[in-house]
VMD Tcl script that draws the C-alpha trace (Angstrom):
set ca {
  {0.00 0.00 0.00}
  {1.51 3.28 -1.13}
  {1.68 6.37 1.07}
  {-1.32 8.05 -0.57}
  {-3.53 4.99 0.01}
  {-2.48 4.90 3.67}
  {-3.45 8.55 4.18}
  {-6.86 8.03 2.57}
  {-7.50 4.91 4.57}
  {-6.43 6.69 7.73}
  {-8.78 9.57 6.98}
  {-11.70 7.24 6.45}
  {-11.00 5.50 9.75}
  {-10.81 8.85 11.57}
  {-14.08 9.92 9.97}
  {-15.79 6.72 11.01}
  {-14.43 7.07 14.56}
  {-15.60 10.68 14.72}
  {-19.04 9.67 13.45}
  {-19.35 6.95 16.07}
  {-18.31 9.42 18.83}
  {-20.93 11.84 17.62}
  {-23.61 9.15 17.71}
  {-22.59 8.20 21.25}
  {-22.76 11.87 22.33}
  {-26.22 12.23 20.79}
  {-27.34 9.09 22.58}
  {-26.08 10.50 25.87}
  {-27.68 13.89 25.27}
  {-30.99 12.17 24.62}
  {-31.07 11.26 28.30}
  {-30.27 14.83 29.44}
  {-33.90 16.08 29.67}
  {-34.90 13.04 31.70}
  {-31.82 13.40 33.91}
  {-32.55 17.11 34.48}
  {-36.14 16.33 35.41}
  {-34.96 13.66 37.83}
  {-32.42 16.05 39.46}
  {-35.04 18.76 39.79}
  {-37.49 16.25 41.24}
  {-34.88 15.02 43.73}
  {-34.07 18.62 44.75}
  {-37.77 19.33 45.16}
  {-38.22 16.28 47.36}
  {-35.17 17.32 49.43}
  {-36.50 20.86 49.85}
  {-39.95 19.64 50.85}
  {-38.40 17.12 53.23}
  {-36.31 19.84 54.83}
  {-39.39 22.05 55.08}
  {-41.65 19.32 56.50}
  {-39.11 18.19 59.10}
  {-38.14 21.69 60.21}
  {-38.72 22.73 63.81}
  {-40.96 25.58 62.68}
  {-43.25 23.24 60.75}
  {-43.28 20.70 63.58}
  {-44.39 23.41 66.00}
  {-47.05 24.53 63.54}
  {-48.43 20.99 63.13}
  {-48.95 20.81 66.87}
  {-50.92 24.06 66.97}
  {-54.70 24.02 66.83}
  {-56.38 24.86 63.52}
  {-60.01 25.09 62.58}
  {-61.81 24.36 59.32}
  {-62.39 28.09 58.99}
  {-58.62 28.68 59.02}
  {-58.27 26.36 56.01}
  {-61.29 27.71 54.10}
  {-60.42 31.37 54.65}
  {-56.77 30.91 53.68}
  {-55.15 31.63 57.04}
  {-53.61 28.15 57.14}
  {-52.08 28.57 53.67}
  {-50.57 31.92 54.62}
  {-49.08 30.47 57.81}
  {-47.48 27.57 55.91}
  {-46.19 29.96 53.25}
  {-44.49 32.13 55.88}
  {-42.82 29.08 57.41}
  {-41.68 27.87 53.98}
  {-40.05 31.21 53.22}
  {-38.25 31.18 56.57}
  {-36.80 27.66 56.24}
  {-36.16 27.56 52.47}
  {-32.64 26.06 52.29}
  {-31.24 28.24 49.50}
  {-32.71 31.45 50.88}
  {-29.76 32.40 53.11}
  {-27.27 31.52 50.37}
  {-28.93 33.62 47.66}
  {-29.62 36.50 50.04}
  {-26.03 36.46 51.26}
  {-24.67 36.42 47.69}
  {-26.85 39.33 46.59}
  {-25.89 41.31 49.70}
  {-22.21 40.62 49.09}
  {-22.41 41.82 45.48}
  {-24.37 44.93 46.48}
  {-21.99 45.68 49.35}
  {-18.73 45.10 47.49}
  {-19.59 46.61 44.10}
  {-22.10 49.35 44.90}
  {-21.19 50.08 48.52}
  {-24.80 49.54 49.57}
  {-26.12 47.42 52.40}
  {-29.44 45.84 53.25}
  {-32.52 47.88 54.00}
  {-32.12 49.24 57.50}
  {-28.38 49.81 57.20}
  {-26.44 52.76 55.80}
  {-22.78 52.18 54.99}
  {-20.66 55.23 55.76}
  {-16.93 55.79 55.42}
  {-14.00 54.54 57.53}
  {-15.97 51.53 58.78}
  {-18.92 53.52 60.15}
  {-22.48 52.18 59.87}
  {-25.75 54.01 60.47}
  {-29.42 53.12 60.88}
  {-31.75 54.28 58.10}
  {-34.19 55.36 60.84}
  {-32.08 58.51 61.05}
  {-32.67 59.33 57.38}
  {-36.29 58.39 56.80}
  {-39.20 60.80 56.65}
  {-42.58 59.85 55.20}
  {-46.16 61.04 55.19}
  {-46.74 59.62 58.68}
  {-43.60 61.09 60.25}
  {-45.10 64.46 61.14}
  {-48.22 62.96 62.71}
  {-46.09 60.51 64.74}
  {-43.88 63.37 65.91}
  {-46.91 65.29 67.16}
  {-48.35 62.16 68.77}
  {-45.15 61.51 70.72}
  {-44.75 65.16 71.75}
  {-48.32 65.15 73.05}
  {-47.55 61.98 75.00}
  {-44.50 63.67 76.54}
  {-46.59 66.67 77.58}
  {-49.25 64.46 79.17}
  {-46.56 62.43 80.94}
  {-44.94 65.55 82.42}
  {-48.31 66.61 83.83}
  {-48.83 63.16 85.39}
  {-45.37 63.17 86.99}
  {-45.81 66.67 88.41}
  {-49.19 65.75 89.85}
  {-47.38 62.95 91.68}
  {-44.87 65.45 93.06}
  {-42.04 64.31 90.77}
  {-39.87 66.60 88.68}
  {-38.97 65.30 85.21}
  {-35.59 65.69 83.46}
  {-35.65 64.99 79.72}
  {-32.50 63.57 78.17}
  {-32.89 63.93 74.40}
  {-30.20 61.87 72.65}
  {-29.08 63.24 69.25}
  {-28.82 61.05 66.20}
  {-25.56 59.32 65.37}
  {-25.77 60.48 61.75}
  {-26.03 64.07 62.96}
  {-23.00 63.91 65.26}
  {-20.88 62.03 62.70}
  {-21.91 63.68 59.44}
  {-18.32 63.52 58.27}
  {-18.51 59.70 58.36}
  {-21.56 59.36 56.11}
  {-19.53 58.89 52.92}
  {-21.69 59.70 49.88}
  {-24.87 59.90 51.97}
  {-26.19 63.24 53.18}
  {-28.60 64.09 55.98}
  {-32.02 64.91 54.44}
  {-33.31 68.45 54.79}
  {-36.21 67.21 56.93}
  {-33.71 66.25 59.65}
  {-31.27 69.12 59.23}
  {-32.42 70.90 62.41}
  {-34.46 68.04 63.86}
  {-32.71 67.97 67.23}
  {-32.94 71.71 67.84}
  {-36.61 71.83 66.85}
  {-37.69 68.92 69.05}
  {-35.58 70.13 71.97}
  {-37.20 73.58 71.73}
  {-40.66 71.98 71.84}
  {-39.66 70.02 74.94}
  {-38.22 73.08 76.67}
  {-41.52 74.93 76.21}
  {-43.12 72.17 78.30}
  {-41.14 73.45 81.28}
  {-38.75 70.53 81.86}
  {-34.93 70.71 81.86}
  {-33.52 69.39 78.55}
  {-29.70 69.36 78.53}
  {-28.19 70.17 75.13}
  {-26.64 66.78 74.55}
  {-26.02 67.49 70.87}
  {-23.62 70.32 71.63}
  {-22.00 68.28 74.40}
  {-21.47 65.35 72.01}
  {-20.02 67.53 69.26}
  {-17.43 68.80 71.71}
  {-16.72 65.42 73.31}
  {-16.22 63.56 70.02}
  {-13.02 65.52 69.46}
  {-11.44 63.54 72.29}
  {-13.19 60.15 72.17}
  {-16.00 58.56 70.11}
  {-19.46 59.10 71.58}
  {-21.18 56.54 69.35}
  {-20.11 53.02 68.40}
  {-19.09 52.46 64.78}
  {-21.06 49.25 64.33}
  {-23.96 49.99 66.66}
  {-26.84 52.42 67.02}
  {-25.95 53.05 70.68}
  {-23.52 55.37 72.37}
  {-20.10 54.43 73.67}
  {-19.31 54.23 77.36}
  {-17.69 57.66 76.92}
  {-20.82 59.04 75.24}
  {-22.96 57.71 78.07}
  {-20.56 59.40 80.48}
  {-21.07 62.75 78.76}
  {-24.84 62.29 79.12}
  {-24.47 61.33 82.79}
  {-22.44 64.47 83.40}
  {-25.12 66.63 81.74}
  {-27.85 65.17 83.97}
  {-25.63 65.48 87.05}
  {-25.32 69.23 86.39}
  {-29.11 69.54 86.49}
  {-29.37 67.52 89.71}
  {-26.58 69.58 91.29}
  {-29.05 72.46 91.64}
  {-31.14 70.35 94.01}
  {-29.12 69.75 97.19}
  {-32.13 68.31 99.01}
  {-31.41 64.92 97.47}
  {-29.75 62.28 99.62}
  {-26.24 61.91 98.29}
  {-24.27 58.70 98.15}
  {-20.73 58.13 96.98}
  {-20.04 55.67 94.17}
  {-16.79 54.63 92.54}
  {-16.50 53.24 89.02}
  {-14.80 49.91 88.43}
  {-13.75 49.02 84.84}
  {-14.84 45.61 83.62}
  {-12.80 43.44 81.27}
  {-12.52 44.86 77.76}
  {-14.58 43.06 75.12}
  {-15.06 43.34 71.37}
  {-18.68 44.31 70.81}
  {-20.29 43.32 67.49}
  {-22.84 46.07 66.94}
  {-26.55 45.66 66.35}
  {-26.21 47.20 62.88}
  {-24.39 44.11 61.66}
  {-27.62 42.12 61.96}
  {-28.85 43.98 58.86}
  {-25.74 42.98 56.87}
  {-26.69 39.35 56.28}
  {-23.95 37.75 54.19}
  {-24.62 34.15 55.24}
  {-21.65 31.93 54.30}
  {-20.00 34.90 52.59}
  {-19.27 36.72 55.86}
  {-15.51 35.88 55.69}
  {-15.31 38.03 52.54}
  {-16.58 41.12 54.40}
  {-14.51 42.39 57.32}
  {-16.72 43.24 60.28}
  {-14.53 44.67 63.02}
  {-16.28 45.10 66.33}
  {-15.94 48.00 68.74}
  {-13.64 47.73 71.74}
  {-15.79 48.28 74.81}
  {-14.95 48.51 78.51}
  {-18.05 48.70 80.69}
  {-18.06 50.37 84.11}
  {-19.68 49.11 87.30}
  {-20.81 51.48 90.06}
  {-19.53 50.37 93.46}
  {-21.09 51.88 96.56}
  {-18.54 53.46 98.89}
  {-18.51 52.69 102.62}
  {-21.85 53.55 104.18}
  {-21.95 56.82 106.10}
  {-23.64 57.31 109.49}
  {-26.59 58.99 107.75}
  {-27.03 55.92 105.56}
  {-27.00 53.62 108.57}
  {-29.58 55.73 110.43}
  {-31.87 56.16 107.44}
  {-34.95 54.04 106.90}
  {-33.87 50.78 105.29}
  {-37.10 50.65 103.31}
  {-36.50 54.00 101.65}
  {-35.58 53.55 98.02}
  {-33.77 55.83 95.57}
  {-35.14 59.32 95.06}
  {-34.14 59.34 91.37}
  {-35.60 57.00 88.75}
  {-34.54 56.38 85.19}
  {-36.94 55.47 82.38}
  {-36.03 54.97 78.76}
  {-34.74 52.70 76.03}
  {-31.82 50.29 75.71}
  {-29.45 53.26 75.98}
  {-30.28 53.19 79.69}
  {-31.33 49.58 80.14}
  {-28.20 47.87 78.80}
  {-25.39 47.86 81.36}
  {-22.80 47.61 78.57}
  {-22.98 51.36 77.95}
  {-22.73 52.04 81.71}
  {-25.05 55.03 81.70}
  {-26.68 54.12 85.01}
  {-23.33 53.43 86.67}
  {-21.83 56.73 85.52}
  {-24.93 58.68 86.50}
  {-24.68 57.32 90.04}
  {-21.04 58.31 90.26}
  {-21.44 61.73 88.63}
  {-24.59 62.82 90.47}
  {-23.70 60.99 93.73}
  {-27.23 59.62 94.01}
  {-28.72 56.17 93.95}
  {-30.88 55.43 90.91}
  {-33.66 52.93 90.25}
  {-33.78 51.87 86.61}
  {-37.08 51.21 84.78}
  {-35.66 51.39 81.24}
  {-36.41 48.52 78.85}
  {-34.60 47.14 75.83}
  {-36.16 46.93 72.40}
  {-39.21 49.10 73.14}
  {-38.00 52.65 72.48}
  {-38.53 55.43 75.05}
  {-42.32 55.75 75.05}
  {-43.64 52.26 75.86}
  {-41.40 51.92 78.97}
  {-42.69 55.26 80.26}
  {-46.28 54.17 79.66}
  {-45.59 50.99 81.64}
  {-43.93 53.00 84.42}
  {-46.91 55.32 84.76}
  {-49.44 52.48 84.83}
  {-47.61 49.88 86.91}
  {-44.73 51.42 88.86}
  {-45.42 55.06 89.68}
  {-47.88 54.41 92.49}
  {-45.34 52.18 94.24}
  {-42.52 54.74 94.21}
  {-43.57 57.11 96.99}
  {-40.02 58.30 97.64}
  {-39.24 59.52 94.11}
  {-38.37 63.18 93.57}
  {-36.95 63.06 90.01}
  {-37.47 60.95 86.91}
  {-34.85 61.06 84.18}
  {-36.49 60.19 80.88}
  {-33.89 59.12 78.32}
  {-35.28 59.46 74.80}
  {-33.34 58.95 71.53}
  {-34.46 61.49 68.96}
  {-34.72 58.88 66.18}
  {-37.82 57.36 67.81}
  {-39.93 60.51 67.73}
  {-41.10 60.10 64.13}
  {-41.15 56.29 64.11}
  {-44.46 54.58 63.44}
  {-43.42 51.34 65.18}
  {-42.86 53.01 68.57}
}
mol new
graphics top color blue
foreach p $ca { graphics top sphere $p radius 0.5 }
foreach p [lrange $ca 0 end-1] q [lrange $ca 1 end] { graphics top cylinder $p $q radius 0.2 }
display resetview
């Protein structure tokens, strides 16, 4: 066989081999639709199995349901809500979308504003809608009614209006700007409160001065730092200093062990398994505990049943011991304090509870410090 014949024969063999490979590939591809359907079916069964065996669904199956719940669609809505909560791929897809939005566009989830230099802010300090003005008036009216109730009980109120973090740290907002509706929000609300006749320390001005030395708000949290709480305690102590009739008591401040606090704003930045790709540095935080000094002779001779003459009502700014507001107030004002603040309820609901359930029991009270973050005044949820 000459060379030409060998090449031709070789080409024919290659062609036949190629043709056979193509036929095999076509045969394999013919099974692809069925295989895809099977995979999708298996995934569906796995998802439904995960959903059916979830703790949330197990709890729901044990709850009582009526025929009316099924007919009127309430049962379907309840199951749908549970399905959305336990859907296996939900956290993954949400985390991926948040990561892309955060890394490429510098935007975070709803509820979170990403500033510069690692600062985060709550969008509550930027929002203003058609209900904001009516909520502001509602809350101001509640404050006025509360002041009347306290005075009728022989108690003098002190209002501690906490400025917004975005206002104090405007230079850390990055590309975001404070809306015109909140440009003079603190001054306007404080003026309304002053006209009600109660002392309202200018905490905004105090914070603007104090931030030059140490941060007064946490980078990753909506709350103030221990130092910021100390500035507020000093402002209240100056008001109480004009009332020497109070029983004074010495307190010393003891630093606790330093911790790294992961702020509440991080809960809005849900990156799921992608968290390692987004640095989330916490805030170094050293809480302070108020230690009572040795009892004086007056303390020993006083009625043991007499409680503090100063009460505190407010939000988590006062309720959470991490920020050490109560401890620093005791040390600064040299008075004992009873704390009725509550976490997660804003400043108004705790005061309503205090008036209804606690006020009549506190016969010894002379002053009530009402801590109220400004950002709650126009909020519909509080």
